[in-house]
C-alpha positions, 0 to 999 in steps of 0.5 A, spaced: 694 116 917 686 115 915 683 108 914 677 108 910 673 102 911 666 099 912 662 098 918 664 091 918 672 092 919 673 088 925 667 084 926 669 080 919 676 079 920 675 071 921 672 070 915 677 074 911 673 081 910 678 086 906 677 092 911 678 087 917 684 085 914 687 092 913 685 094 920 688 088 923 695 089 919 695 096 922 694 094 929 699 089 929 704 093 926 703 098 932 700 104 928 694 109 931 690 111 925 684 115 924 678 111 922 673 113 917 667 108 917 663 109 910 656 106 908 655 100 904 658 093 902 659 090 896 657 083 899 650 086 902 646 088 896 641 093 900 646 097 901 649 098 894 645 105 894 649 108 900 655 105 897 655 109 891 652 115 894 657 115 901 664 115 898 665 121 895 671 123 899 674 116 897 672 117 890 676 124 890 682 121 893 683 114 888 678 115 883 674 109 885 669 107 891 672 100 893 674 100 900 679 099 904 683 105 903 689 108 907 691 115 906 698 116 909 700 122 913 704 124 907 698 124 902 699 117 898 693 113 898 694 105 898 688 102 895 686 095 897 687 090 903 693 087 900 697 093 899 695 096 906 697 089 909 704 089 905 705 096 907 704 095 914 708 089 914 714 092 911 713 099 915 712 097 922 710 103 926 713 100 933 720 099 930 721 107 929 719 108 936 724 102 939 729 105 935 728 112 937 729 110 945 
């Protein structure tokens, strides 16, 4: 599983940053994931050019450039922190390990 997030993903959890919320939900659910930090931030105007030019992979996957995006192992993409948080809560990773033991 791959989480595409901005570089602020965990440092702004306390102020409700979307990438931070998504990463925290995956961590809390017990998932290990590959993190791909992408440039730019919607909230930082001087990074907008980087944001537009550095997110081609996400645009190919989802048709847009907003983060966060979670790509599940089977290839399905979840876009936005709300969708990622809801999915992580509904599918906690640690349950599979506990049930298997």
